[in-house]
N, C-alpha and C positions, 0 to 999 in steps of 0.2 A: 247316664243311668242314674236313677234315684234309689234310695234305700228300699222302698217297697218292691222294686223290681229285683234288687239283690235278694230280698227275702223270699221272692217267688221261686227261686232256684234252690235245689238241695245243696248241702255243703259239699257233696262229692263233685258237683260241677265246678264249684269255685276252687276247690283244692286241686283238681286236675288241671284246670285252665291256668292257675297261677304258677304251678310247678312245671308246666310243660315247655315253657320257653327256654331261651339260652341263659336266663338268669341276669344278674347285675353286671356280669363281666363286660359286655359291649358298652353299657352306659359308663362304667368306670374308665374304660379305654378312651371313649369319646371325650369324657371330662378331662382326662390327662392331655389329650391333643389340644383341646380348647385352652387349657391352662398354658401350654407351651406357646400357642399362638399369641395369647395375651402378653406373655413375657417378651416375645419377639417384637410385637407392636410397641411395647413400652420402651424397649431398648432403642428402636429406630426413632421413636419420638424424643427420647432423651438426647440422642445424637443430633437430630435436627434442631432441637431447642438450643443446644450448645452452639451450633453454627450460627443460628439466627441471633443469638445473644452476642456472639463475637462481632457479627456484622453491625448490629445496632450500637455496640460499644465503640465502633470507629475503626475496626480493622479493614473495613472496606467502605469507602465513602463515595457519594455521587448519586446521580439518578438511577443508575443501574443497580446499585446496592439497595436503594429503596424499592425498586421494582422486584428485586430478588426476595426481599422480606415480605412484600405484599403478596407475591405469588405463592410463597411457601407457607404463609400463616394459615390459610384454610386447610392445607394438607396436614399441617401439624395438629390442628384441632381434630381432623378426621382420624389421625393415628391415635390420639388420646381416646376418642369415642370408641374406636374399634378395639382398643385394648380393654376398655371398661366393659364393652358388650361381650367380648370373648371371655373375660373373667366371670361375668354374670352367667353366661351360658354354661360354663364349666361348673359353677356352683349349683345351678339348678339341676344339671344332670347328676351331680353328686347327691343332691337332695332326693331326686327321683330314685337313684340306686339305693339310697338308705331307706326310703319308704318301701321299696320292693322287698328289701331284706327283712325289714320289720314285719311287713305283711306276711311274708312267707313263714317267718318264725311264729306268728300268732295264728296262722291258719291251721285248723284241724287237719292232721295228716290223714292220708288214706289208710294208714295202718290203724289209727285210732277209730276211724269210721268203720273199717272192716271188722275190727274187734267188737265194736258195739253191735254190729249186725249179727255177728256169730253168737255173741252172748244173748242177744234177744231171741234168736232162733232156738238156742238151747233151753232158755227159760220157758219159752212158749211150748216147746216139745215135752218138757218135763213138768208142766203145770197140771199135775194131777190133783183134782179136788181143790184147785185154786191155791195150792201151796206157794206158787211163785208170783202171786198177784203183786205183792209189794216190790219184789226185785224187778219184775217186768216194768212196773211204773217208774221205778228209779232209773232203769235202763232207757226207757223212752224219754224221761226228763233229761237224761244226759245227752241223748241225741238231739233233743230240742235245743239244749244249750249250745251244742256244736253248730247247729243250723243257724242260730242267732249270731253266734260268734263269727262264723264264716261270712255272713252278710255284713256284720259290722266291720270286719277286716277289709272287705272289698269296698265298703263305703269310705272308710278312712283312706285307703290306698288311692281311690279315685280322686279324693280331694287333694292329696299330696301330689299325685302325678299330674292332675289337671292344672294346678297352680304352677308347677315346674314348666309344663309345656307352654302355658300362656306367657310366663315371664321370658322364656327363651325366645318365643316368637316376637315379643316386643323388643328384644335386644338385637334384632337384625340390623346390620350396618349398611347404610346406603353406599353406592359406588364412590370410590375416591374422587375428589375433585381434580380437574386437570391443572397441572402446574405450568406446563408450556401452553402457549396459545395455539389452538388447533385451527387448521385452515378453514374448517367449516363452521366455526363459531359465529353465530349471527350478530353478536354484539360487537365483535372486533373486526369483522370482515367488511371492507368497503363494498358499496353496491357495484354490481356488474356494469361495466361501461356499455353504453348503447352501441349497437352494431353500426349505426350510421357514422358514429365518430371513429370507430376502428377502420371502417372502409375509407373514410376521409384521410386518416393518418397514413394508411397504406398507399393511397394515391399520391400524397405529398412525398413520401419516401421514394416512390417509383420515378419521380422527376429526376433523380440523381442516379447515375449508374452505380452498380455495386461490384467493384473489383474484388478479387480475392485478397484476403489478408496475407501479408508476407510470411513466408515459411522461415521461422527463426532458426530452424535446424541448418539452414544454409549460411548462417552467419556465426562462425565460431566466436567472434568477438563478444557476442551476447553472453555466452557462458564465461568467457575470460573476465569480463567486467564484473559479473556476479561473484566470481571467485576472488577477484581483487577486493571488492567491497567486504566480503567475508573475512579476507585476510587482515584488512586494516580495522575490522570491527565496526564497520558502518552498517547500521540497521535502519536508518531513517531519522527524521526529525521528530522530536517529542511532540505528541499531538494533545493539546489541551482540550480538544473537543471530542476525545475518543468515546466518552460515555454517550454523548448526544448522537454521534453517528452510529454507535452500536445499537441504540434504541431505534434509529431509523432502519437499520439493516434487519432488525428483528421483525419488521412488518408494521410500520407506522401508518395510521390512516391519513397522515399529512401528505404522503407521497401518492402519485397516481397508482392505481392498482394494475397488476399484470393483466393483459399484455399491452397496456398503454405505454408508449415511450416515456421514459423518465422514472419508471419504478426502480431503476438502479441508482438513482441519485444519492442514496445513502452511502454508496461506495465512491462513485466518480465525482460527487459534489464536494468531497473533502479535499481542500487544497493541499493538505499535508500528505495525502496519498501519492501525489506527483513525485515526492522526494524519496519514496521507498526504493531500495536497491534494484528490484526487478523493473520498475518503471524507468529509472534512469538508464539501466543497461539496455533496455529496449530502444529508448529514444536515441541513444548515442551509438548504437551498433547496427540498427536495421534501417537502410535507406528507403525513401519513398519517392517514387517517380511522380512527375507533375500531375498526371491524370489521377493517380490514386490520392495525391495530396488534395486535389480539388474535391474528389468524391467523398473522402473520409471527413474532411473539414465541413463540407456542406451537410452531410447527413447528421453530424453532431448538432449543428445549428438547427436543422429542421426538427430533429427529435426533441430538442430542448424547447423550441417554440411550441411544439405540439403539447408537451408536458405543461407549459405555462397556460396554454389555451384550455386544456382539459380542466386544470385547477380553477381557472377563472370561471368556467361554466358550471362545474359541479361541486367544487370545494373551495370557494373563494376565501374562506378564512385561513387556508393554508398557503396563500400566495406569498406571505412574508417568509415562508421557508423555501418554497419551490423556486421562486425567482432568484434568490442569491445562489442557491445550489446550481441552478442551470447556468448562471453566468460564470461560476467557477469552472464548471465543466467545459464551457465554450472556450474560455481563456486558456486553461491548461492544455486542452486538446489542440488548440490552434498553435500554441507555443511548441508543443511536442511534435506536431506534424511539420511545422516549419523547420525545426532542427533536422528532422529526418529528410525533408526535401533538400536542404542545404547539403546534407551528407551525400545524397544522390548526385547533386550537381557537381560537388567537389570530386567525388571518387569515380563516377561512372560517365562523365561527359568530357568534352574537350576543354572545359574550363580549368581542369587541373594542370595540364601542361602549361597553359598560358599563365596561370597564377604562379605555378612553380618557377617558370622562367623569370617572371618579374621579381619574385622573391630572391632568386639566385643572384640577381644583379645588385641586390641591396645587402652589402656585406655587414653593415652595422646592425641592421635589424634581423639579420638572418636567423641567428640562434635564439635570440630572446623572444621576439614577437611571434615568430612561427611556432616556437615551442609553447608559448602562452596560449596560442589558439588551439592547441591540442592536435595539430596536424604536422608537428615538427618533423617526425620521422618520414611521414608520407611526402611532405613537400621537399624534404632534403633529397630523397631519392629521385623524385621527379625533377628537381632543379639540376642535379648532377646529370641526369639523362638529357635535360634540355640544354644545359650550358656546354657540355662537351660534345662537339660534333663527331660524327662517325669518322674513323680514319679514312683519309683520302687514298685512292688507289695510287700505287707507286708510279712516278713518271716514267715514260718510256726511256730505255737506255740509249745513250748517244753512241752510235757506231762510228768510230773513227776510221777514216780511209787509211789503209795500210799500203805502203809501197810494195810492189811485187818482189818476191824474193828472187835474187839473181839465180840464174840457172847454173848448176854446178859445172865447172870447167871439166872438159874431158881429160882423161889421164894423158900425159905426154907420150906421144908415140916414139918409137925408136928413131933416132936421127936417120933420115934417108941418106942415101949416098949423095954426095955433092952433085948438085944440078948446075946447069949453066946459069939459071936465074933463081933468086930466093922465092920460096912459096909464101902466099899471103896468109897471115894468121887468121884463125877462125874468130869472128866477132862474137863477143859475149853480150849481145843486146838483151 
């Protein structure tokens, strides 16, 4: 609106419209909320600035530290802008509230306008012979003053409120920048692999059978070895390339994208990961049968060759990273699978009794070498079982021929009367 339009309306309209709303209370409440938000943004910005300052001062060094600072610097700048914009919005709302309060105080009230109308009616009604001509003119001039005053108040309030609204609109803050890399960001996401290459990779992988992975819950030694490592405080070998592999694991464009084989090389391509307690416990406790050994070793080699092939075709500048990582995975996987296969051959085939028997015959090397191979207890028990034959059945008892017991002699009969000839004695045969 412009001043002439404000002048076109009577002061009663302006006074009623200005005083009919909720007043300056909502504006002041909103200004307080924006002030609190500005203070919160400022506190977060100060905290983040302190963290970034500590990182830059050397409390955290390496590529990941530089990446952390680079990722959070835009967010820190956004926090500072948001704090400033929130404070500006609060200030403009306070200005608008003050302008409204001033306009309401300067606006002619309805009581003044009603009193003017009542006075004018009385003066006109009692204007006999023109005696009230001058008072009526003064009354009408006072009403004209209030008319002009109301229009001027509205014009001034329009200017103050319009400037406040324009400034608040200009202080709108854009959405916060992303600190973490989003999966859908076009700048950081590798192009989708062509479908023909994915089909070719699946065909190569299908040339090797896919046996199920061993169930580690069936091998209590796996948990026992981990508990042993924890007891002695072994947590792995210090990794000087931890920052490099952490950057790869965060989603580096140097590696093949998912689902192309080799996207996991940020983990398996690290030679120091082979020496972590979980890997060592798995290798030395879970046996691998010959068929699974062939399948698992072959699929690792095939997948790494596919990764190298994809990199050579679509990202050749990354070959210097992918090829060494693939070679590390092939070597460490082959070593681990070989140890598991030997575990299977020693513990679950006929090789153990033969090996244990040969070890049992060697008294000099028995305790030292066998113990050094890590199978001392197992070989000892097997050697005892192989060296000590089962007890032979007892020989049959020799039955000695016994002479027959002599028959008991009959009791002597009373002497018969004398006979002419002596009687033959009974034979005791």
